[in-house]
N, CA and C of each residue as an Amber inpcrd file, in Angstrom:
protein
   180
 -72.5620000 103.5280000 134.6820000 -71.1570000 103.8750000 134.7270000
 -70.7490000 104.1340000 136.1630000 -69.5920000 103.6860000 136.5020000
 -69.1180000 103.9260000 137.8510000 -68.3950000 105.2640000 137.9130000
 -68.4260000 105.8410000 139.0830000 -67.7570000 107.1210000 139.3030000
 -66.2780000 106.8550000 139.5310000 -65.4300000 107.3280000 138.6290000
 -63.9970000 107.1410000 138.7730000 -63.3680000 108.4510000 139.2330000
 -62.2330000 108.3270000 139.8850000 -61.5490000 109.5180000 140.3640000
 -61.1980000 110.4250000 139.1870000 -61.5950000 111.6970000 139.2880000
 -61.3040000 112.6610000 138.2420000 -62.3460000 112.7030000 137.1350000
 -63.2880000 111.7720000 137.1190000 -64.3160000 111.8060000 136.0810000
 -65.4660000 112.6920000 136.5290000 -66.2370000 113.1460000 135.5790000
 -67.3320000 114.0470000 135.8910000 -68.5190000 113.7330000 135.0060000
 -69.7280000 113.8090000 135.5790000 -70.9320000 113.6180000 134.7920000
 -71.0730000 114.6530000 133.6970000 -70.3540000 115.7450000 133.8310000
 -70.4120000 116.8020000 132.8190000 -69.7320000 116.3800000 131.5200000
 -68.9280000 115.3360000 131.5680000 -68.2660000 114.8690000 130.3500000
 -69.1910000 114.0220000 129.4820000 -70.2280000 113.4530000 130.0730000
 -71.1420000 112.6070000 129.3000000 -71.8430000 113.3590000 128.1740000
 -72.3610000 114.5710000 128.4070000 -72.9690000 115.2910000 127.2720000
 -71.9590000 115.6240000 126.1730000 -70.7350000 115.8810000 126.5500000
 -69.6910000 116.1570000 125.5570000 -69.4390000 114.9050000 124.7230000
 -69.3330000 113.7730000 125.3900000 -69.1380000 112.5060000 124.6860000
 -70.3080000 112.2220000 123.7530000 -71.5320000 112.4270000 124.2530000
 -72.7220000 112.2020000 123.4240000 -72.7070000 113.1120000 122.1970000
 -72.2860000 114.3370000 122.3780000 -72.2170000 115.2720000 121.2430000
 -71.2010000 114.8170000 120.2070000 -70.0510000 114.3820000 120.6750000
 -69.0190000 113.9230000 119.7400000 -69.4710000 112.6820000 118.9670000
 -70.1180000 111.7450000 119.6600000 -70.6250000 110.5550000 118.9820000
 -71.7030000 110.9320000 117.9760000 -72.5690000 111.8710000 118.3470000
 -73.6310000 112.3220000 117.4400000 -73.0580000 112.9280000 116.1630000
 -72.0510000 113.7420000 116.3070000 -71.4380000 114.3710000 115.1280000
 -70.8190000 113.3110000 114.2290000 -70.1170000 112.3460000 114.8260000
 -69.4950000 111.2960000 114.0160000 -70.5400000 110.4500000 113.2950000
 -71.6270000 110.0930000 114.0030000 -72.6930000 109.3290000 113.3550000
 -73.3440000 110.1270000 112.2340000 -73.5420000 111.4140000 112.4460000
 -74.2000000 112.2310000 111.4230000 -73.3520000 112.3360000 110.1640000
 -72.0590000 112.2540000 110.3170000 -71.1730000 112.2970000 109.1510000
 -71.1350000 110.9630000 108.4190000 -71.3680000 109.8780000 109.1520000
 -71.2070000 108.5420000 108.5730000 -72.4910000 107.9680000 107.9860000
 -73.6500000 108.5160000 108.3770000 -74.9160000 107.9130000 107.9600000
 -75.6870000 108.8330000 107.0120000 -76.3490000 108.2460000 106.0140000
 -77.2600000 109.0490000 105.1890000 -78.4580000 109.4880000 106.0320000
 -79.1790000 110.4870000 105.5690000 -80.2590000 111.0990000 106.3430000
 -81.3010000 110.0960000 106.8350000 -81.7300000 109.1750000 105.9900000
 -82.7480000 108.1950000 106.4040000 -82.2370000 107.2990000 107.5240000
 -81.0140000 106.8190000 107.3980000 -80.4300000 105.9700000 108.4370000
 -80.1920000 106.7540000 109.7210000 -79.8220000 108.0090000 109.5710000
 -79.6070000 108.8540000 110.7460000 -80.9120000 109.0670000 111.5030000
 -81.9990000 109.3040000 110.7920000 -83.3060000 109.4840000 111.4310000
 -83.7420000 108.2050000 112.1440000 -83.5160000 107.0610000 111.5220000
 -83.8700000 105.7810000 112.1420000 -83.0230000 105.5340000 113.3980000
 -81.7470000 105.8240000 113.3140000 -80.8580000 105.6620000 114.4650000
 -81.2790000 106.5700000 115.6130000 -81.6300000 107.8080000 115.2980000
 -82.0880000 108.7470000 116.3250000 -83.3650000 108.2510000 116.9890000
 -84.3040000 107.7550000 116.1890000 -85.5590000 107.2390000 116.7480000
 -85.2980000 106.0150000 117.6240000 -84.3870000 105.1520000 117.2010000
 -84.0550000 103.9670000 117.9960000 -83.4990000 104.3640000 119.3570000
 -82.5330000 105.2750000 119.3720000 -81.9250000 105.6670000 120.6480000
 -82.8940000 106.4520000 121.5310000 -83.8280000 107.1740000 120.9270000
 -84.8720000 107.8310000 121.7150000 -85.7410000 106.7980000 122.4030000
 -86.1730000 105.7800000 121.6470000 -86.9920000 104.7120000 122.2260000
 -86.2140000 103.9500000 123.2940000 -84.9520000 103.6620000 123.0350000
 -84.1130000 102.9680000 124.0000000 -84.0120000 103.7620000 125.3010000
 -83.7330000 105.0510000 125.1940000 -83.6280000 105.8940000 126.3820000
 -84.9270000 105.9750000 127.1560000 -86.0410000 106.1080000 126.4400000
 -87.3500000 106.1630000 127.1060000 -87.6440000 104.8600000 127.8410000
 -87.3520000 103.7360000 127.2020000 -87.5990000 102.4470000 127.8410000
 -86.7010000 102.2370000 129.0580000 -85.4470000 102.6440000 128.9640000
 -84.5590000 102.5280000 130.1220000 -85.0490000 103.4030000 131.2750000
 -85.5560000 104.5850000 130.9640000 -86.0980000 105.4610000 132.0100000
 -87.3180000 104.8330000 132.6670000 -88.1760000 104.2090000 131.8770000
 -89.3510000 103.5260000 132.4330000 -88.9460000 102.3700000 133.3440000
 -87.9660000 101.6000000 132.9180000 -87.4930000 100.4840000 133.7280000
 -86.8960000 100.9940000 135.0350000 -86.0840000 102.0310000 134.9600000
 -85.4730000 102.5920000 136.1670000 -86.5320000 103.1340000 137.1140000
 -87.5480000 103.7800000 136.5710000 -88.6340000 104.3020000 137.4040000
 -89.4000000 103.1640000 138.0530000 -89.6720000 102.1170000 137.3020000
 -90.3730000 100.9590000 137.8420000 -89.5910000 100.2810000 138.9540000
 -88.2850000 100.2370000 138.8170000 -87.4550000  99.6230000 139.8480000
 -87.4600000 100.4340000 141.1380000 -87.6160000 101.7350000 141.0170000
 -87.5620000 102.5830000 142.2110000 -88.8910000 102.6330000 142.9660000
 -89.9630000 102.0970000 142.3550000 -91.2710000 102.0700000 143.0020000
 -91.3810000 100.8670000 143.9280000 -92.0010000 101.0490000 145.0930000
 -92.1940000  99.8880000 145.9720000 -93.1490000  98.8990000 145.3140000
 -92.9050000  97.6250000 145.5380000 -93.7800000  96.5890000 144.9630000
 -95.1400000  96.6430000 145.6350000 -96.1800000  96.4660000 144.8290000
 -97.5470000  96.4860000 145.3550000 -98.0710000  95.0700000 145.4530000
 -98.7100000  94.7690000 146.5650000 -99.3340000  93.4560000 146.7410000
-100.6890000  93.4580000 146.0860000-101.0410000  92.3430000 145.4420000
-102.3540000  92.2460000 144.8090000-103.1800000  91.2050000 145.4920000
């Protein structure tokens, strides 16, 4: 996300909370658990990719 004038990183957790509440109301428990696990895996993989990109390349 790009930094826009007047926007704040502090709004992202609020947005995530609102989306979470809406999803929890719309999905049955099993689907909600699967969705939560999917987004956890997605976030972990994105963090790994970002970390890998920030590491200097090693010559073999």
